[in-house]
N, C-alpha and C positions, 0 to 999 in steps of 0.2 A: 762812783765809777760812771757812772752812766755819759754822763758829760764829756770826757777823754776822746769821745769820738772824734769832739770838735778842738782838740788840744788844746781847751781852757777849762781849768780849773777852778777859777770864779768870773762873774758874769764882767766884762769888759764895757767903760761906757763908752759910745757910741758914739763916732763925730764924723765930722765932714769930711775926712779921710777914709774912714772904714764905710760909710753908706752910699751906693751907688745907685743916682738914678736913672731906671730905663721904664720908658713908657709898655704899661701893658698891652699896650697895638704893639708895640716893637715886634717886626714880623720872623726874626729869630726867635726872640722869648717861645713867641705863638707856638714857631716851629719845634720847641723843646720840650715847651710843656705838651702838646702832641704826641711827640715820638717817648714822652715817659709815662704818659696813656696808654699808649700801645704795648709799652712793654711791662707796665706796673702786672702783668699778671705774675712776671717771673719772680718780683720779691714776693707777693703776697703768697703760689703757689710754697717756695722757699721756706717763710715762715713758717708756714703751715705742717709743713714735713721736719722741723728743724729741731732743736733745744730752743727756749727763750733762755738760755745762758749767755747774758752780754761780754765774756767774757772768750767766747768763742766765736756770737754774732752780734754786728751790733747792725741796725736798721734806720733808716730816715727820710723823713717826707720835705719837700718844702711846699708851702704855703702861701696864699695872701689870707693877709689878716685886716679887716675895715674898722675904723672905727670913724664914725662922723663923714667926712669927707675926706678925708686919708683912711692911703693902704699902703700897709708894710710887707713883702716876702722875707719867709725866714723858715728856719728849721726848728723838726721838733724828730726829736727823738723817739721816736715809738718802740712799746713793746709789747699792742700786740694790736689783732684786724678780726671785727666782729661786727656781723652786720652791717659789712660796708663800711664801716668806721674804721680810723686807724685811730688809735689811743697812746698816748703820750704825754710829754712833755715838752714844753718851748726850750731852744739850745741854744739860739739867740737873747740876749737884749735886747727888746723892741728902744729904737731912737724913736720914733713919731708915737706910735700907740701906747697910751698911759694907763689903758685897761688890763695889761699884760706887765709879767714880769719872767726875765728868765728862772726857770724852773716849774712855771706855772701848769700845771696837767690841763691838753686838752684832746679836744676828740673831732678828727678831722673825716670828711666826706670821702671818700674814696674818687670821685669827679673833680675836688679841688686841688688833689695833688697836682702841682705842676713840674717835682724834680723828684726823684729817691735816690738814696746809696743802700749797699748793702755790702758789708763789710764781713766778710768771711776770714778770719784768723787763723783756719785750719787748713786752707788755703795760701793763705797771705795773697787773695784778692779781694780787688773794689771791683761793681761792677753798678754802674748807672753815673750820677753824677753830672747829667747834661750839657748843664748850664754853667760850672764850675771855668770852664777855661773862656767864657762868652763873658761874662760875669770880670772875673776876674783882670783881663782883658779893658774890659770897661773902666776901673777902677784905676787902671795903667793910663786910661786917654787914648789906647789903640783903637 
């Protein structure tokens, strides 16, 4: 049930059509991360005040994973926030990072969050996802 948030039942092999290269210094990406950080309090507060029932609510964050000189930005489905850390499972199959795989348990510092999504099934709303349109357009070459 956990990874239904991303509409994948099984990991999908990444290829050049599923991965988009965007410089970490890209001004839009920097602005998106800043907006996500400024509004991250909303996700943290919502998580602390609501049930941790993934049938009602799902939470995800995007962050940068590094391995040597390689970096990849991936989503983590979050199960908890404790002592400044998000705890969850990797919700993408890494393309270049070899030490991680889809479903691995990870812990992410609050300051390392680049984007976040809150899916509320009670109200059928979604909050966050600041980078989604920009990344989708980059994949389509727009």
